[in-house]
N, C-alpha and C positions, 0 to 999 in steps of 0.2 A: 504494499500499500504506500501511496505517496511518491510513486515513481513517474507520475504523469508529466510533470514539468520537465524532468530530466529527459524523458523519452521524447517529448515534443521538441525540445531544443536540439537533440540529436537528429531527429527527422528533418527539421528545417535546415540545419547546417548541412546534412548529407545531401539533401535535394538541391539547395541553392548554391552550395559551395563545391561539393564533390560530384554533382550531377548523378547521384545514385537513383536507381529506380525504386522508389519507396512503396510501390504497390506490390513488389515481389515478396512473396511470403518468406523465402529464405533470408532475404535482406531484413525484413521486419523481425524475424526471429533472432537474427544476429544482433540487431539493435537491442532487443529485449534482454538477451543474454548479457550484452556488454554493460547493462545497468543493474545486473544482479537478478534478473528474472529467469525463471526456468524456461530454457529454450523449447523443450518438448511440450510443455504445457502451453506455451505461446503458439506453437504450431498447431496444437489441437484446437485452440480457440479460433485461429485463423481459418481452419478448415471446417469448423462447426461454430458459427457465430452465436448460436442459441445455447451453447454449452453452459453459460452462467446466467441465462435469461431469468430463471426463477429467483436467483439471488438478487439480481438487479431490480426486478419487480418488487421483491420484498423490501429492499432498501428504499425504493421510491415511495412505497406505501407508508413507511415510517417517518417520512420527512414532512 
């Protein structure tokens, strides 16, 4: 938790400075791993966007 700003910064820098294809799942998983997230779990979410849908809906309901 709390990695969103760090990941966003890496995405923007990589896209605008390094011209990386940030829509590529392997690239995104590499970014996630580089900031301490689990690469395999990141790939699982990229291939199944509904993986944590119930948790997200639950969080939204409590706000």
